Phi, psi and omega in degrees: 000140180295130182301324179296319178296321179298315179299316179298318179297317180298315181295319179294317179292323180090359179196162176207144177258124185234134174287130184227142176272115178232126178053039178078004180238144176278124179231150176261119183243137178271124175254136179250153177282129178233138179258127180256129180268135176229169178298335181272347182143189179246155180220152180273152171211162177273132184230140169216152179269005178276147176283128179227140177301143184298324179298322177293322178298317180295318179300315180295316179300319179293315183290317184275324181093013177235154175296152181236133179234133174224177176300341179285336182147198181233136178238137178248155173300152183304130177082007181238158176222182183303322184296338178286342183252356181297131179086359179286113180204170180228000000 
């Protein structure tokens, strides 16, 4: 499946369930689409209120292609920043 199509599907659904390694155990966590407003516009990201290791956040951001935010912080796919996602919507 085309990664761009996957991102569009995720944004349209508003959520995705992703397997994540937490405390040495594999868990399925639901991430919801959250829109962050900036002076340049708003952009979507995957959000959960669960604590996740930063390395796992980076892995998810790389695999899905969207930024990931948890109480630990925000991770972007390698080589991308918020400005790359501004205006991304379906």
